[in-house]
C-alpha positions, 0 to 999 in steps of 0.5 A: 187584440182588445183594439181589434175586437172593439173595432170589429164590434163597432163595424158589425154595429154600423153594418147592422144599423145600415142594413136595418135602415135600408130594409126598413125603407125598402120594405115600407111602401106608402099605402093608398086608399081605394078612392086614390087608387081609382083616381090615379088610374089604378086597379084594385087587385086581391092577392091570396094571403096578401090583401088588397093592392092597387096596380098602378100604371107605373108599375107600382103596387102599394097596399090598400088601407 
């Protein structure tokens, strides 16, 4: 019983750590400046309550710093 509890705790910790790392990597997109946005052929877009983003031709939209 004790071994099962330890293995369960280890599995839960590993799963949580993996989910945190994946979530942090997916959530953090690189920021771009206004000059870099226009130089890359993007348009600066204002989003309500989200600030300014750069709409790039490849479909990505990083945040403006």
